[in-house]
N, C-alpha and C positions, 0 to 999 in steps of 0.2 A: 594671486595668480589664479584667475582661472574660473572660468565659466564659459558660456557660449558667448564669446566676445568678438569684437570687431576685427582687430588685426592681431597677428601673432603676438606682438609686443604688448598690446593692450590686454589681450586675453591672459597673458602670463602675469600681468601685474595686479592687480586689484589691491590712536589706536584709540583710545577711549578715556574715559575718566568721568568725572562728574561730580556733581554736588548734590536733591531729594528725588527719589525715584517714584514714578507713577506709571501705570500701564497706559499706553497711548496708541491704540489701534495697531498693535504689533510692534511698536517701538516703546522703549521705556525712557522716561525723561528725568532730568535732575535739575534742580535750581535751588541755590542757597544752601546754607549749612556749612559747618567747618570740618566735618569728619573726612577722612581719606576715602571712605567708601560711601556710596549713596545710601540714604535711609528711606524706608518705605513711606509713601504718601498716598493720599486718596486719589482715585481716578476722577477725571472731570465727568460730571453727570448732567450738565446742562444741555439744553436743546441746541443743536448746531445753529449758528447765526448766519443768516444769508446776507450777501453783499460785501463790498470792500475789495481791495486789491492786496494780494500777497506779493511781497518782494523777496525773491529767493536767489541765492548765489551758489553756484557750483563750479567745479573745476572745468575749464575749457581746454582747447588745444588747437593745433594747426589743422586738424582734420575735421573741424566743425562743418556740419552740413545739415540741410533739411531733408536729405534723401532718406527714404524709409529703409533702404538697405545699408545705409551707413549710420543708422540711428544709435548703434551701440559703440561707435568709435570714440566718443568722449562722454564724460559724465553729464555735462550740461545738455547734450543732444539726447541722451538716453532718458533723462527726466522729462524733457519736453515731449519726446515721442510717446511716453506713456499717457500723456494728456490728449494728444491729437489723434492717435490711432488706438483703438481697442485691440487687444490681443485675443487669441483663442482662449487663453486662460492665464491665471496668475498662480502663484504658490503661496500657501499659508500653512505654517507648521510642517513643511515638507511635502504637503499633499496638493494636488491640483484643485483650484477653485475656478470653474469654467465661467468665461465671460461671453464672448461671441459664440462659443460652443455651448450648446445646451447639455450635450453629453458626448463622451468619447469612449468607445467600446471596441474591444478586439474580438476576433473570431476565436475558434477553439484553440488554435496553436499560436496565436498572436502574430500570424503571418500577414494579416490585413486588419486595418482599423477603420471604423466608421465614425465620422464626425457628424453629429446632428446640429445644425445651425439654429440658434435662437430666433424665434419669430419676432418681427416688428422692428428690427434694427435698420436704421437708415444712415447713410453717409451724410457728411455735411453738405453735399450738393443735392440731397434729397432722394437719391437713388437707393432702393432697398439692397440690403446685404444678403447675398446668397451663397450657396455651396460652391458655385463657380468662382466667386470672388475669393473664397478661402483657398481653392485649388490654385488659382492664379497667383495668389500671394505666396503660398508655400513654394511653388515653382520659381518665383522671382527671387525669394530668399535663397533657395538652394543654388541658383545660378550665379550668385555673387559671393565669391570666396570671402571668408571672414565672417564675423557676426555669428548668426545662428546656422549658417550653411552646413557646418560639420555635423550638426544634430540631425540633418535630413539626408545624410549620405546614403542610407539604405532604403530611402523611399523610392518606390517604383512608379514614377509619375506617368510613364507610358501606359501603365495598367489602371490608372486612377479613373473613377467614374463618378458622375453626379446624376443619379437616377431621378432626382427631383430637385426643386429649388433649395431645399433645406438639407440635403444629404450629400456627403462626400464619402466615398469608399476609397481608401488608399492602401494598396498592397505594399508589402516590403520585400526587399530582395533576400532577406533572411528574417526569421521570427525575432521579435523583440518585445518581451513582456513589459518593458519599461518605456515604451514609446510615448505613452501618455505624459510622462515627465518631460520628454523632449518637446512635445506640443505645448507645454505650459511655460516654455522658455521664451517669452516675449515674441511670439509669432504674430506680428502685427498684420492686420488685414486691410487691404486696399482694393479699390474696384478693379474688376477684370478689364484688361486692355489698357491700363494706365501706361502712358508713354513717358510723362515727366515724373520720375520718381521723387523729385525734389518738391513737387507740389501736389502730391497725391492726396485726395480727400480722405478724411478719416471718419470713423464712427465714434470717436472719443468724446468726452464731456466738454472739451474746449477746441476752438479752432485758432489757427495761427494767424494773427492780424499783422504782425510786424516782426522782422528778424534781421539782425546785422551780425555777421560772423565776428566772433571775438568780442562782442559787446553785449547785446541783450536781445531778448525776444518778448513779445507781448501776446498773450493768449486771452481770448474772450470766451466767456461761458456760452454754451449752446442752450437756448431755451427749449429746444426740442429733443434733448438727450434722452435716449431710449430707457435708461435705467435711473432717471432722476427720482422716481418714487422710492428708491431704496438707498439713496445717499446723495452725493454731490451731482453736479457742481453747486457748491454753496457760495463760492466767491464770484464776483462779477468779472474779475480779471486776475491773471497771474503774470507777473513780470519776472522773467528768469535772466539773471546776469551771469556772464561768463567771466569768472575771476580765477585765474590759475594759482595765484599765491594764497596759501592757506591762512597766513597771518593777515593778509588784506581782507579775506572773507570774514574772519572773526572780528577784525577791527571795524569793518563796515557794520556788522551787527551791533556792536557796542556803541557805535557812533550814531545809530538810528537810520543808516542807509538801507539795511536789509532786515527782514523779519525772520528769515530762516537761512542757514548756511550749511552746506554739506562738507564732509571730509575734514573734520577738525582734528588736528594732531592730538594724540593722547596727552602729551605734556601740556599743551595749551588748554585742553578741556579740563584737566586736573587743576590748573591754575585758576579756573573760574568757579571753583566750588564754593567760594564765599560771596559770589556775585548774585544777588537776588534778581537782577535784571536779565540774567542769562540762564537758560535751561539747556542742559546737555542731554542729548537724545542718544540712547543706546539701543541696539537691535536685540531681539530675542536670541538666546544662546545658540539656536540652531543655525544662525546666520553669522556667527563669529568666524574670523579667519584662524588659520592654523599655521604655526611655525614648525619648520622641519629642517633637519640636515639630510638632504637627499644624496644617498650614496649610490653610485653606478656600479652594479654588481658585475659588470663586464670588465671593469678596470681595476688594476692593482692600486692599493692593497685590499680593495673591497671584494675581490674574487674570493677572499677568505671569509667564510661564514663567521669565524671567531672574531675577526676584525669588525665586522658589521655589528655583531652582538655586543662587542666591547664598547663601541660608540654609544649604543643604546643604554648600557648600564653606566657609562661615564657621565651622561647628562644629568645634572642636578635640576630636575624639573621644578621643584619647589622654589629653588633659588632663581630660576628663570622667570617664574611668575612674579616674584618679589622685585627683581631687578629690571627686567625687560618690560613687563606689562604694568609696572608700578602698582602691583597688587590687584589690578582690575581684571586680570585674566584668570585662567584656570589651567591645571595640569592636563596634558594629553598623554596618552599611553601608546604611542606608535600606531594609532589607528585614526582614520579620518571620520568626520561626520557625527561626533558626539552630539546628543540631544535630537538627532533626526530619528524619525520612526523606524528607519532601517538599521540603526546601529546595533551591533552585537553587544548587548549589555553584560554578557558573561565573560568578556575579555578580562584577563587579569591586569592588575596594576604592574607597572614597570618601575620598581624602586631604584633609587640612586645607590649604586654599589660599586665603588671604584676598585675595591679589592677583587671582586668577581671579574671586573674588566681586565685587571692585571693578569689574573689566572688564565683567562681566555687568550690574551695576547702571548703569554708565555707558552701556552700550548701550541700556538700557531707560529712560534718563533718570531713574533712581531713586537715583543716588549721593547719599548724605546723607539718604535717606528715614528717617522715624521710624515705628516700629511698636510697638504695645502688646501685650505677651505676658501672657496670662492664666495665672495659676498659683496654687498653694495648697500648704499643708503637709499636705494630706489623706493623702498617701502619701510615704514617704521618697524623695527624689530629684527631686521636682517643683520645689519652690522652690529647692533647692540647684543644680540644673542651670540653671534660669532665671537665677539670680543670676550664675553663672559665665559665662553666655552674653552678658551685658551688655557685658563687656569684649571678648569675642571678636567680637561684632558691630561694635563700634567700630573694631576693627582691620581689619574687612572693608568699612568704608565706609557703615555705616548705624547708626542709633540704636535701642536697645531700651529701652522703659520697661516696668516691671512693674506689673501689676494683680493684687495679692495678695488672693485671695478667701478668706474663712473656710472652714475645712475642711467645716463643716456645710452650706455652700451650694454647694460646688464642683460637685457632680453632681446637685443638686436641681432645676435649671432646664434642662429638655431643650431648650427654645427657645434659651436662651443658648448651650448647648453646640454646637448646630447652626448658630449664626449668629455665631460668634466668629472673627475673621480668623486668629488663631494662639493656641494654648494648649498647655501642657505635658500630656503624656499618659503614663501608666504602664500599659502593656498587660500584663495577666496572661497566662500561657501558655494556649494552646488549640490543638488540632490545626489545623495551618496551613490546610487546605482550608476548615474551618469558620470560622476566623478571617478569612479573606479575604472570605467572603460576609457576615460579620457587620458588617464595617466599610467595604466598598467595593461599588460597584454600585448600580443603581437599586432593588434589593430589600434593601439593607443596613438593619439595625436601627439602626446608629449611624454614619451617614456624616459623620464629623467633618471630612473633607477636601472635602466638597461633593458636588454631583450627579455622577453617573458619565457620561462620554461613551460614545457607542455602541460605540466600539472596546473599551473595558474591559468593557462589558456582554457583548459578543460573546465575549471571552476567558473570562469567568466562566461563561457558558452552556456553552461547549465543555468547560470543566473539570468542570462538574457532569454532563455527558453521558458523560464518560470512564468506562470500565468495567474496563479491564485495568490492571495495575500500571504498565506502561510508559506507557500513555496518561494515567493519572492523574498520574504524576510529571511528564510532559512538559507537560501543560496547566497544572499548578500553576506550573511554571517560567515558562511564557509569561506568566501573570498577574504573577508577581514581577518579571520583566524589564520589563514595561510600567510597573509602579508605581515601579521604580527610576528609570526614565527620565522618567516623567510624573507620578508620584504626589505627593501633598501631605504625606506623612509623612516628616520628617527623623528617622529612627530612628538614634540615635547611640550608645547604650550598652545593655548588658544586665547585670542584676545578680540574684543569687540572694536568695530569702527565707531566713530562718533560724529554726530552732527550737533548743531546748536540752534536755538530759536529764542525769540522773546516769549514771555509767558503766555501771551494772548494766542499764540498759534496752537491749534488743535487739529486732530484728524489726519495727521501725516502717517502713512502706513508703509512698512517695508515691503510686504507682499512678495517675498522672495529675494529682494535686492536691497540690502541695507544702504548701500552707497548711492543707489539710484531710486529713491523712494517714490511711491505713488502719492501725488498731491491731489488725486481725484476727489477725495472727501475732506480736504483741508478747509478750515474756516478760521475766522478770527473772533475771539470772544469780545464782548463789549468792554 
């Protein structure tokens, strides 16, 4: 669940396994071996090989399109978009790595930001990329609900200026010291004045040569790519297939139809740990998803702080990691964003303590209470963790009944999502400062845990006003500590997503999006 994504349902939706691990451009990979957990292996050190065609398969859907403003609506479109259109920047290790932008800086109070455009970039039609193109692109993204539009809500486009061809000054309607993170969220750049958003020229390393919705697309490398001296494109062509069924994607890889496949289920990835012909790819830990029981603090019985705290102590986190993540995940302690540079490392552990949970419930007059936990098999880990929690709750003095909702309906009713006492959530990775404002506070897009008290709103406002690295880290920590003590999310486990490839595939990088990786620097070894 969650990132700057296309539609509400897709935004809300977003496990792993493996067989030897080696560092691979931001992803870790595994191939061969019989142990349950991956074992370290050496990184590939050879020179990238040029030429060849990579065949990759990703999940598609009915919303597939070549439109730049719908690029994040499906996984397959998102992966292709990262090859056709360069973005202002990517993320690596939770920090922006600028691409089209040479630099992004704020004024004294972060009420305005200046983007300096890199010199020498040209679109595939030969026209130079300028600050006016960046302004037009951001305006276009903001004008189309869904996708990244929500991240640009506070941009004051009427006050924007392009004093020269390489500079854009963008004021905000309110100060935001983390707006650079928003600008690194796949803000694809297209030429000013583009009318047909489905055929917009890009400045990326590949151009789209052929596309058929629900089938495949063929991309050909650009010989004039502006950044070729520092990496790809190494391949001549990339063919991307739309394959919605996960088993069919993995089966196609094993049958030789594909070289790389995305979104491999945790159970399937684990089953390949003895297959030397399949390498399972895992993202760095800052890009793992997080499982939570989201309690709405405005709805009974979670209006009782004791009930909320009891749930947090009732969860056996170690058991969840063993049973739900099959041992490949890790414990979470009611806080999001572990391993990100913003995470408050002084947060305490939340140990399993069913007796303490009983004591809290007894104090609140809720010992023996019954709650209904809304869940679904929409994403791996939701219904599995809910089922495991039934017994854990019983040991802690309350009863949990499951309301299993069909996958197609789980995220389709926003009213239901915002008015459910407790539900399972699988939060996809997002830069923590953006994540916190997306789900908490009176301005949150998805306040699953209820309305924000003034104290939390004040902490979030202070966080957004922070402009120095020290202040930014400190104010994020303040919000995290508040949520640990008073928040409605019982975040209990973290788990990686998984992809798979043949051993010859190298150079695939997550760059902020494990499920929608960058194939810009991908290549095939001999």
